[in-house]
C-alpha positions as a printed NumPy array, in Angstrom:
array([[  9.878,  -0.507, -19.63 ],
       [  9.51 ,   1.871, -16.52 ],
       [ 12.338,   1.872, -14.344],
       [ 12.606,   2.42 , -10.488],
       [ 13.52 ,   6.156, -10.821],
       [ 10.511,   6.507, -13.036],
       [  8.566,   5.448, -10.346],
       [ 10.374,   7.716,  -7.428],
       [  9.688,  10.665,  -9.636],
       [  6.019,   9.653,  -9.948],
       [  6.03 ,   9.672,  -5.829],
       [  7.713,  12.709,  -4.871],
       [  5.374,  14.497,  -7.593],
       [  2.527,  12.58 ,  -5.94 ],
       [  3.619,  13.856,  -2.126],
       [  3.159,  17.646,  -3.888],
       [ -0.42 ,  17.049,  -5.091],
       [ -1.677,  15.043,  -1.933],
       [ -2.079,  18.048,   0.629],
       [ -4.981,  16.614,  -1.185],
       [ -8.419,  18.238,  -0.887],
       [-10.54 ,  15.225,   0.566],
       [-12.789,  17.918,   0.337],
       [-13.998,  16.337,  -2.771],
       [-17.389,  15.876,  -2.899],
       [-18.989,  13.101,  -0.579],
       [-19.673,   9.606,  -2.325],
       [-22.311,   8.865,  -4.216],
       [-25.586,   7.66 ,  -3.101],
       [-28.364,   5.673,  -4.145],
       [-30.514,   8.584,  -4.952],
       [-27.928,  10.584,  -6.228],
       [-27.82 ,   7.445,  -9.256],
       [-31.403,   7.565,  -8.88 ],
       [-31.536,  11.302, -10.337],
       [-29.662,  10.582, -13.193],
       [-26.273,  12.366, -12.041],
       [-24.598,   9.273, -13.706],
       [-26.355,   8.814, -16.782],
       [-26.273,   5.01 , -17.5  ],
       [-23.668,   4.731, -14.895],
       [-24.518,   2.601, -11.878],
       [-23.186,   4.913,  -9.696],
       [-19.489,   6.491,  -8.533],
       [-17.092,   4.888,  -6.594],
       [-14.067,   6.385,  -5.397],
       [-11.157,   4.552,  -4.007],
       [ -8.876,   6.308,  -2.155],
       [ -5.128,   5.074,  -2.292],
       [ -1.449,   5.912,  -1.636],
       [  0.389,   5.447,  -4.531],
       [  3.783,   4.914,  -3.098],
       [  2.412,   1.91 ,  -1.815],
       [  1.809,   0.391,  -4.448],
       [ -0.026,  -2.914,  -3.423],
       [ -2.559,  -0.13 ,  -2.669],
       [ -1.481,   1.282,  -6.223],
       [ -1.622,  -1.822,  -8.123],
       [ -4.913,  -3.115,  -6.805],
       [ -7.306,   0.091,  -7.246],
       [ -6.147,  -0.033, -10.508],
       [ -7.129,  -3.364, -10.764],
       [-10.856,  -2.37 ,  -8.941],
       [-11.13 ,   0.639, -10.875],
       [-10.929,  -1.554, -14.422],
       [-13.753,  -4.392, -12.726],
       [-15.704,  -1.705, -11.376],
       [-16.084,  -0.004, -14.786],
       [-16.624,  -3.594, -16.625],
       [-19.645,  -4.267, -13.927],
       [-21.334,  -0.333, -15.024],
       [-19.909,   1.675, -12.068],
       [-17.827,   5.368, -12.569],
       [-14.837,   4.89 , -10.843],
       [-12.923,   8.272,  -9.28 ],
       [ -9.147,   7.73 ,  -8.117],
       [ -8.239,   9.623,  -4.934],
       [ -4.864,   9.857,  -4.346],
       [ -2.965,  10.524,  -0.986],
       [ -0.185,  10.696,   0.888],
       [ -0.412,   9.566,   4.066],
       [ -2.753,   6.795,   5.961],
       [ -4.632,   9.388,   8.764],
       [ -6.261,  11.192,   6.115],
       [ -7.434,   7.753,   3.774],
       [ -9.055,   6.485,   7.253],
       [-10.972,   9.806,   7.949],
       [-12.474,   9.771,   4.527],
       [-13.45 ,   6.21 ,   4.791],
       [-14.832,   6.956,   8.402],
       [-16.803,  10.254,   7.196],
       [-17.693,   8.683,   4.212],
       [-15.91 ,  10.838,   1.303],
       [-13.786,   7.447,   0.388],
       [-16.008,   4.907,  -0.619],
       [-13.345,   1.785,  -0.477],
       [ -9.471,   1.523,   0.21 ],
       [ -8.02 ,  -1.197,  -2.04 ],
       [ -5.202,  -2.738,   0.315],
       [ -5.61 ,  -1.672,   3.814],
       [ -3.459,  -3.636,   7.074],
       [ -6.039,  -3.527,   9.503],
       [ -4.614,  -6.251,  12.029],
       [ -1.898,  -5.18 ,  12.142],
       [  0.573,  -2.057,  10.856],
       [ -3.205,   0.073,  10.958],
       [ -5.095,  -1.642,  14.285],
       [ -4.262,   2.069,  15.503],
       [ -6.615,   3.71 ,  12.937],
       [ -8.694,   0.706,  12.883],
       [ -9.346,   0.733,  17.022],
       [-10.254,   4.947,  15.93 ],
       [-12.41 ,   4.056,  13.332],
       [-13.456,   0.938,  13.243],
       [-16.699,   1.494,  14.141],
       [-17.36 ,   3.688,  11.115],
       [-15.714,   1.665,   8.727],
       [-16.835,  -2.07 ,   7.131],
       [-14.727,  -4.964,   5.803],
       [-15.186,  -6.259,   2.578],
       [-12.818,  -9.083,   2.724],
       [ -8.795,  -9.916,   2.788],
       [ -7.516, -10.387,  -0.752],
       [ -3.77 , -11.586,   0.606],
       [ -2.532, -13.185,   3.458],
       [  1.093, -13.214,   4.137],
       [  2.   ,  -9.054,   4.49 ],
       [  4.637,  -8.487,   6.815],
       [  6.745,  -5.474,   8.114],
       [ 10.389,  -5.584,   7.564],
       [ 14.421,  -4.362,   8.307],
       [ 16.309,  -4.816,   5.416],
       [ 20.208,  -4.243,   4.537],
       [ 21.996,  -4.423,   1.61 ],
       [ 23.041,  -7.935,   0.577],
       [ 26.632,  -7.277,   1.029],
       [ 26.504,  -5.433,   4.963],
       [ 27.447,  -8.259,   6.965],
       [ 24.285,  -8.29 ,   9.195],
       [ 21.485, -10.822,   9.23 ],
       [ 19.323, -10.257,  12.44 ],
       [ 17.762,  -7.115,  14.075],
       [ 19.457,  -7.321,  17.114],
       [ 23.171,  -7.362,  15.534],
       [ 22.295,  -3.737,  14.39 ],
       [ 23.185,  -3.265,  18.743],
       [ 26.192,  -1.708,  18.92 ],
       [ 26.776,  -1.245,  14.826],
       [ 25.474,   2.839,  14.666],
       [ 28.705,   3.944,  13.315],
       [ 28.106,   2.351,  10.474],
       [ 24.989,   3.395,   9.325],
       [ 25.522,   7.447,  10.504],
       [ 23.274,   6.516,  13.537],
       [ 20.267,   6.164,  11.527],
       [ 17.379,   3.539,  10.398],
       [ 15.603,   5.439,   6.731],
       [ 11.86 ,   4.985,   7.317],
       [  8.802,   6.268,   4.956],
       [  5.835,   8.347,   6.198],
       [  5.831,   9.457,   9.351],
       [  2.163,   8.33 ,  10.41 ],
       [  2.806,   4.945,   8.537],
       [  1.453,   1.818,  10.295],
       [  5.29 ,   0.722,   9.425],
       [  6.823,   3.747,  10.694],
       [  4.777,   3.147,  14.159],
       [  6.062,  -0.541,  14.421],
       [  9.922,   0.274,  14.024],
       [  9.638,   3.532,  16.721],
       [  7.777,   1.915,  19.45 ],
       [  8.485,  -1.297,  19.329],
       [ 11.708,  -2.927,  17.192],
       [ 13.674,  -0.17 ,  18.434],
       [ 12.948,  -0.235,  21.985],
       [ 13.022,  -3.776,  21.798],
       [ 16.58 ,  -4.493,  20.57 ],
       [ 17.935,  -1.559,  22.449],
       [ 18.116,   0.913,  19.147],
       [ 16.311,   3.586,  20.588],
       [ 19.387,   5.352,  22.269],
       [ 21.969,   4.372,  19.221],
       [ 19.874,   5.455,  16.284],
       [ 17.064,   8.056,  15.042],
       [ 14.306,   6.926,  12.891],
       [ 14.627,   8.977,   9.945],
       [ 11.037,   9.876,   8.042],
       [ 10.028,  11.766,   5.061],
       [  8.478,   9.337,   2.317],
       [  8.623,   5.945,   0.764],
       [ 10.215,   7.624,  -2.281],
       [ 12.79 ,   9.491,  -0.407],
       [ 13.831,   6.215,   1.378],
       [ 13.931,   4.574,  -1.907],
       [ 16.377,   7.263,  -3.28 ],
       [ 18.593,   7.053,  -0.423],
       [ 18.654,   3.129,  -0.397],
       [ 19.674,   3.514,  -3.895],
       [ 22.324,   6.016,  -3.426],
       [ 23.723,   4.2  ,  -0.569],
       [ 23.834,   0.32 ,  -2.893],
       [ 25.713,   1.87 ,  -5.477],
       [ 28.396,   3.749,  -3.295],
       [ 28.486,   0.526,  -1.749],
       [ 27.411,   2.013,   1.49 ],
       [ 25.856,   0.74 ,   4.588],
       [ 21.789,   1.786,   5.106],
       [ 19.18 ,  -0.15 ,   7.355],
       [ 15.333,   1.153,   6.03 ],
       [ 12.364,  -0.153,   6.811],
       [ 10.376,  -2.149,   3.963],
       [  7.485,  -4.418,   3.556],
       [  6.283,  -7.363,   1.893],
       [  4.742,  -7.605,  -0.41 ],
       [  6.558,  -4.529,  -2.409],
       [  7.94 ,  -4.822,  -5.198],
       [ 11.455,  -3.263,  -4.266],
       [ 11.947,  -6.442,  -2.34 ],
       [ 12.984,  -7.899,  -5.94 ],
       [ 14.294,  -4.783,  -7.64 ],
       [ 17.303,  -3.897,  -5.028],
       [ 20.309,  -5.927,  -3.848],
       [ 18.49 ,  -6.216,  -0.315],
       [ 17.583,  -8.824,   2.123],
       [ 15.477,  -8.911,   5.168],
       [ 16.261,  -9.101,   8.912],
       [ 15.599, -11.778,  11.017],
       [ 13.493, -10.861,  13.95 ],
       [ 13.592, -12.991,  16.436],
       [ 11.372, -10.893,  19.093],
       [  8.596, -10.512,  16.475],
       [  9.45 ,  -6.893,  17.148],
       [  7.812,  -6.119,  13.823],
       [  4.574,  -7.786,  14.468],
       [  3.418, -10.923,  13.192],
       [  2.115, -11.615,   9.351],
       [ -1.283, -10.228,   8.254],
       [ -3.812,  -9.803,   5.502],
       [ -4.565,  -7.223,   3.333],
       [ -8.25 ,  -6.149,   3.069],
       [-10.482,  -4.317,   1.214],
       [-11.985,  -1.447,   3.62 ],
       [-15.711,   0.078,   2.832],
       [-17.241,   3.251,   3.92 ],
       [-19.89 ,   1.545,   6.643],
       [-22.905,   0.679,   5.22 ],
       [-21.231,   0.034,   1.51 ],
       [-22.269,  -3.883,   1.32 ],
       [-26.01 ,  -2.599,   1.728],
       [-25.864,  -0.265,  -0.995],
       [-23.449,  -1.842,  -3.239],
       [-24.19 ,  -5.769,  -2.577],
       [-22.655,  -6.609,  -6.055],
       [-19.422,  -4.322,  -5.31 ],
       [-19.272,  -5.945,  -1.637],
       [-20.287,  -9.864,  -3.367],
       [-17.895,  -9.088,  -6.074],
       [-14.744,  -8.219,  -4.13 ],
       [-15.162, -10.828,  -0.919],
       [-14.007, -13.255,  -3.823],
       [-10.975, -11.817,  -4.565],
       [ -7.992, -13.857,  -3.984],
       [ -4.133, -13.175,  -4.679],
       [ -1.625, -15.151,  -3.95 ],
       [  2.598, -14.483,  -4.339],
       [  2.42 , -15.063,  -8.522],
       [ -0.451, -13.475,  -9.257],
       [ -0.061,  -9.895,  -6.704],
       [  3.948, -10.292,  -7.304],
       [  2.928,  -9.876, -11.669],
       [  0.062,  -7.565, -10.894],
       [  2.018,  -5.104,  -9.035],
       [  5.372,  -5.21 , -11.354],
       [  3.028,  -5.002, -14.445],
       [  1.314,  -1.87 , -12.786],
       [  4.176,  -0.168, -11.152],
       [  7.76 ,  -0.845, -13.532],
       [  6.419,  -3.319, -16.382],
       [  4.115,  -0.711, -18.273],
       [  4.771,   2.211, -15.293],
       [  2.676,   5.827, -14.912],
       [  0.255,   6.73 , -17.589],
       [ -0.101,   2.912, -18.75 ],
       [ -2.157,   0.919, -16.198],
       [ -4.955,   0.355, -18.02 ],
       [ -2.984,  -1.491, -20.689],
       [ -0.603,  -3.069, -17.562],
       [ -4.196,  -4.519, -15.517],
       [ -5.11 ,  -5.998, -19.444],
       [ -1.915,  -7.489, -19.689],
       [ -2.111,  -9.097, -16.385],
       [ -5.83 , -10.357, -16.608],
       [ -4.562, -12.234, -19.656],
       [ -1.551, -14.04 , -18.266],
       [ -3.557, -14.921, -14.889],
       [ -7.26 , -14.488, -15.178],
       [ -7.538, -17.538, -15.217],
       [ -6.306, -17.75 , -11.557],
       [ -8.102, -14.91 , -10.849],
       [-12.151, -16.731,  -9.641],
       [-14.834, -14.405, -11.357],
       [-12.47 , -12.288, -13.493],
       [-14.059,  -9.7  , -16.14 ],
       [-12.939,  -9.8  , -19.11 ],
       [-15.248,  -7.79 , -21.195]])
């Protein structure tokens, strides 16, 4: 079984690789397919995702499996930030973002690029942004952080600076609860945040981190979500499949298939855990096969071969 440190090493490695050329060739068009560039393939579909955001990692590999069974070639495009991913969708360099948060967390990106992006539907309907502390920390609500900065080194440990979670924490939660004069939001990467979280727990030290649900770390680490009485971290939202504009006209079969994908807490949680933890890097195909074998009956229209 792959442990948390394996995931962290993978995330750090991806970070270096992903200054990533969104200078990949533009996505395949119908003309490309007719020209025979893909041989027997129905076309090439590029999936853009951020590996450290494991909702997108797990659904990307699920979608790769399903699209390949439909007869398509799938290219997996790893990035480290949301901004180039939305830019890639808008420009047509990325065909599908397999797990977007467009309603709240990524609303600013949708305001900028929404006219060039197509929503293929939501697959999960109860995603939330959170702040969390270890279970041994005697604070249960975000408002209780006020006046306690010394316990936490004056820091809230965050993830990538371009993440919607980062903006929500800095622009809404911190001023809303009067924390912006006491605390600094420290950003770097999801992997770095999880490393700091594990180190603090090992040392039984207080730490506050930015997190979200669904995310495997909520179950894997000894932590609790802080109550948000003001709703400053935003309302719950759905996770969507987004595509470049015009995608459903060109690939109506894929758009129709994706529109019926629905995951609940049980099926989604198992998918993420199998891809990220149980099977791990390099064994994603086996993880998807195992998930389909166990949960496929609860997934309408799942392709098994």
